[in-house]
N, C-alpha and C positions, 0 to 999 in steps of 0.2 A: 451591577454586577462589578466587583473588584476587577481590575487588569491587571495579573500577577505579570506580565509582561515585560512592564517597568520597571527599573531597579534601579535607587538612588544609593545605595550603596558603593562605598568607595573602596574598589579593588588595586591591588597593586601587581605588579609584577612580579613572576614568580619564574626562578631556573629550573624549568622541566618539560619536554620534548611532547608529553602529553596535556600538563595543564599550562595555561594561558596567563591569567590574573586569577586570584585570589580575594576576599572581604570576609572579614568578621564585624559583626555586632554582639558584643560581649554581654550588654543589656538583655538581647532576646536569645541569645546562643544561637546565630545564624550563623552558616557559616558557607559564604557564595561562589561557586568556581565557573571560571569560566575556559571550554577549551577550544585549545588551539585550531580542533577540525569542526571547530561551531558550537552551540550551543551554549547557555550558562544555566546553574542547576543552584537551589538553593538548599540547606540539609539543615533540618531544626534540631534544636537539644544537644546540641557540639558544643563539650566543655573547652573550656581555653585551651586548657592541655592539650589537646587533639587539635586544635588549631597552629597552638606554638608547634607540636610535633613535626605538622605538615611543614611549614616554616624551616626547622631544622633541618627537616629530614636530608638523608644522601640523595636517595632519591623520592622526591615528591609523588612519583607517578605511581611505585611503587607502596608508599606508604599511601596516598588515597584509595588504592585499591584494595589494600590490605584492613586498615583501620577505620576506612570513612563509608564508601560506596554504599554497601548492603547494612550497613549498619544503624542508620538513620532514618526518618523521614525527607523523602525528597518532592520537590515541587522543580518542574523544567519552566524555565522563564522565558524560555525561547532562545 
């Protein structure tokens, strides 16, 4: 059985009161987000422009809740 709680994706800090780090794999279109309050989640089939939008948003948290949270398949990694 595969262990999804271990991630090798490189994430970078992001300026946000809710999001701690974000990472993106363009080959698989996988977005990974670590939250300040705990938890790491992967979002599948996320286009690169959505990831770029997250990085460039005035409020990363607002952008996340509006554009990503309920719009892509999600896996909780731990």
